[in-house]
N, C-alpha and C positions, 0 to 999 in steps of 0.2 A: 498772457501766454508767452513762454520763452521761445527763442528761435528753435532750439532742439526739439521741444515738444511739438512744434509745427511740422518739422521735416521728418522726424523719426517714423511716424506712421507711413509716410510715403516711401521712405527707404526700406522699411520692413516689408511693405507690399511688393516693392520691386524685387527684393531678395527672394520672397516666396514665389514670385512669378518666374524668376530664373530657375529656382529649384523645381518648380512644376514642369518647366520646359525640358529640363535635363532628366528628370525621373519619370515623366509621363503621368504623374498624378494630377488629378483635376485641381484647379485653383479655385478656392472658394473666395469670392469677392465680397467685400462689405457692402451693405445696402447703400444705394444712392440717396442723396438728400431728399427726404420725403417732401420737404417744403418746395423744392424745385419742381418735382412732378406735379404737386397740387397746384402750384402757380401756373404751370403750363396749361393744365386743364382749365383753370380759372380764366386764363387769358383767352383761350379759344371760345369761352362762353360770352365774351364781349363782342357785340355786333361790329364796332369799328375795326377790331383786330381781325375778325373773320373776313370782313370786307377787304381789308388791306392785303391779306394773304390771297384772297380770291383774285384781286387785281394782278398781283405778282405772278401767280400760277397761270391765269388765263392769258396774260400778255406773252409769257414765254411759251406756253403750250401751242400757240398758233404759228410759231416760227419753225422753219425747216433747218436742217443741219447740212452744211456743205463740207466736202472733203477736198483739201488742196494737197498737191504734191509738187514741190519745187516752185510754188507760187502760182501754179495753174490749177484751176478747178477741175476735179474729176467728173466727167459727164457719164451718162449711161447709168449702169447699176451702181448705186451708192454702197460703199463698204458697210459691213454688218453693224459695227458699233455706232455709226452715224444713223443708219436706218432704224435700228432697234437695239439700244444699248443693253437691254436685258430681254432675252427672248420670252421670259415669263410674263411680260407686260407690254402694253403698247408704248410707243415712244412718248406720246403726250403724258401718259401716266408716270413714266419714268422721270420726265422733266418736272412734273408736278411734285413728286415725292422728293426729288433732289432739292428743289427750291424750298419746300417746306422744312426739310432737315436743316438747311442753312438759316432760314428765317426764325424757326422755333428754337433751335439749339445752338446755332452758330457753327455747326460741324456737319460735314458730309463724309461718311465712311463707305467706300466702294470696295467690296470684296471681289477680287479678280478670279473669275471662273475660266480656266485655261483649256485650250484644245490639246490633243495629244502631242502636237508639235511645239507646245509652249506658248503659242500666241493666245491673247486674251479673247475669249469667246463672248463673255458677258461681264458687265459691271453691275453687280448686285448691291443694292442699297441696304445697308444695315441700320436698324433703329439706333440713332445716336444715343438715346438714353440707356441702352443696354451695352454700350461699348465703353470700356475703361482703358486708359492709356497708362502704361508704366514705363519708366526709363531707368535702366540699370545705373546705379550710382557711380560705377567705375568706367564702364565702357560707353555709357550714355546711349546704348542701343534702345530703341523704342520697340515695345511689344503692345499688341492690341489683344484684349481679353473680351470674348463674346460668347456668352452662354456655355461656359466651361471650356472653351477652346482658347488656346494661345496662338496668335497669328503674328507673323513677322511683317516687316514693312514691305517685303516683296509680295505679300498676299493681299495687302489692303492699301488703297490709296486714300489718304486723308486730306481733305480740303477744308479750310476754315474761312468763315466770313470776315472776321476781324480777330486777329490774335495779338494779345498783349505781349510785350517782351518777357521772356522767361517762362511763358506758359505754353503747355502743349495743346490745350483745347482752345477753340475759338469762342468768341463772344457774340451772341446774337442780340437783336433788338430787345427781346423779352428779358434776357438775362441782364442787360444793361439798364433796364428801367423797371425792375420788379416793384419798387415802391409806388411809382406812378400808376402802374397797372393795377396793383392792389388797391390804391385809392380810387381808381375808376370803378372797380368792382364794388367797393364800399358804397360809393354814390349811387350806383345802380340798385343795389340791394336796399339801401335806405329809402330811396324813392319808391321802390316796389312795396315796402312794408310800412309806409308812412302812417296809414290809418290802422295798422294791426300790430306792428311790432315796436312802435316808438312810444306808446303811452299817450299819444296825442288824442285828447277827447274830441268828440264830435259836437259837443254842446255843453252848456253850463245851466244848472238849475239854481235859481236865486230865490231866497225867502226873505221876507221883510224883517222877521223877528229872529233872534238868536235861537239856534237849535243845538241839541247835544249831538255827539258823534253818532249815537245810535239812531236818532231821528233822521240825520242826513243819510245814513246807510239804508234806512227803511224807505225813504223817498226815492233813492236811486234804484232800490230793488223793484219798487212798484213801477217805476218808469221803464226799466228794462223788461219786466214781465209784460207790460202793455205792448212793447215792441215785438215780443216773441209770441203774443197771443194768437193762436190760429183763428180765433173768432173775430179778430180785428185786422183783416187783410189790408185795410187802408192805412194802418199805423197811427190812427188818431189817438191822442192822449188827452186826458182830462186832469188838470192840475188843481190843487186846492187853493183856497183863498190866500192871497199874499205870496203865491209862488209863480215865478215866471221862468220861461225857458228861452235861452238865446243860443242859436246854433253858431258854431265856429266855422265860417266859410272861408275856404282858400281857393284862389283861382288855380286852374290847372298848371300854369307856369310855375307858381310857387310850390304847389304840392309835389310836382314831379321834378323839381330842380332843373328845369329845361335849360336855363342859361349855363349852369355848371356842366350839365351833360353835353351841351353843344361845344363848350370849350374843351371837354375831354376828347370829343371826336377830333377836333382840330389838333390837339396835342398828340394823340396817337397817330394821326396822319403824318404829322411832322416827324414822329419817331421812325416810321417806316419809309419816309420820303415819298409819300403819295400826295399828288395835288388834290386840293379841296374839291375840285370839280369831279374828279374820279371817285372821291369818297362820298359824293352826292350830298355835300354840305356847302352852303354859301357863307362867305365871310361878310360881316357887316361893312358896308361902305366899299365893297369890292364888286364893281359891275363887270361881269365877264362877257366878252365878245368872242366870236369865233376865232379871231386871231389870237386872243389871250389863251383860249383853251388849246389851240394848236401848239403854241409855244410851251405851255405847261406840259403837254404830252411829250414834246421833244425833250424837255428838261428831265422829265421822269425817265424816259428811255435812256438818256445819256448818263444821268447821275445817280439813278437808283437801280433800274433794271439791269444795266450793264454790269453792276457789281456782282450780281448773281450769275448772269450769263457768262461772264469772263471766267468765273470759278468753274463752271461746267465745261467750258471750252478747254481750259487748261487740264482738267481731270481727264476728259476723253482723249485729248491729244497725247497726254502722258502715257496712257495705256494702249494707244493705237500702235500699229506697226511703225517702225522707224521711217521717217520721211513724210508721214502723213500729218496734216494739220486740220483739225475740225473747228469750224466756225459756224455761228448762227447767221442766218440770212435775215437782216433787219429791214429789208425792203418793205415788208408788210406794215411795219410800225412807223417807218420814217416817211413813207410816201404821202404826199399832200392830196388835196381834193382834186377832182378831175379837171376843172378849169385851170387851176394853177399848174398842174402837171402837164397838160397839153400845151400851155403857153411856154413852159420850159423846153418841151420837145421842139417846138417851132424855132425857138432861139438856137437850140443845138443844131438843128438841120440847116438853118440859114448861115450859121457860123461855120458849118462844115466839119465839126468834130464828132458828129454822129451821123450814121446813115439811117435810111428808112427802116431797114431790117433790124438794126440795133435798137431803134426806138420801139419797133413792134415786139422785139424780144423782152424789153423792159415791161411792156404792157401785157406780156404773156400771150402774144399772138405769134403765129408761125410766119416764116419769111414769105415775101411776095412770090407768087408764081409768075411764070413768063407771061401768061395772059393778063394778069393783073398789072404787070409793068407796062405792057403795051397799051392797056386802057388808060393808065395814068399819064403816060407820055402823050397819048392822043389828046387827052383832056387839057394838058398843059400847053400843047402846041396850038390849040384852037383859040382864035382871037376872042376877046371878051364879048363883043356884040353877038358873035355867032353862038356863044354859050348862052347868052340871055334869050336869044331867039329859040334855041333848042329847049330851053326851060319853058 
């Protein structure tokens, strides 16, 4: 295919988009790649991919959004976009759909719904499969086309998971590994249809003397009829003289391709950047301890989940009023177990760079009251023997 034959369709579409915008006539878009849509549905039918998406959305959905202005966190009533980016759905649902858009398609399109004063009231998520991007060949202006509408960049905020140089659309994990995902689906289907769709026989009838093809077919027919005979519920067969039957037995591991499918789970976990422990699969020779799992969780948060969270933070900050910065609160994911956390608090108190009220705030507790402070001071001033006697 020549260079011109590759770019002319895109240039023609861009010109038609500009004509549509100037004349007000609807733009008829060519159909999207049907293989792409089918592959996305096929990918969601794979248990490891569904599990990986579930981990990403569940991890992000439990985080709260904070708003900062001038480096200081806004307390009290949180501004609308951070509290509920789209009034038509809950905040957790909005985060889930945004992450799924990035993970499944590599693109997040947010349509800005404005108040009468021009400020953004809602960030509505558009289905990425229904949005087409065109760029004018001369002005390089980008337009978004969605269900017959042509929208400018001022109307839509576009965020990509990974964008290759020279491309307008992002690249998600599924688009980057279509062949591997298709191979995983083939293995699943092959294992499911092993005894029905592959022609694998369940046994072999053997005769001592040579037979014609018609004799062999007749023996097979009688054997199969005996299996389907309603008067023979036990399935007992009677074979003639010189005929023997040998079943073909496969252990479940071979019949279901368990080793191959286990490797597929590991491969898909690697594609999405999900630790094996979270995917509920154990690696051979890998003995997991609590410390290992905790380190895997931290690595997942920093090097996988943050890629998605940062995209959402940048998108919400971009459409928020000037001076506001929206950030996810990662404390829920990064906090360690109770014993480790309390030991760290004790070190901070003894070193003097945290106060008791600051530690209590970290643990979600209110500041000490005056009565509580008096009680603590009295306990600390009491000599140790007296405390033991009181106990």
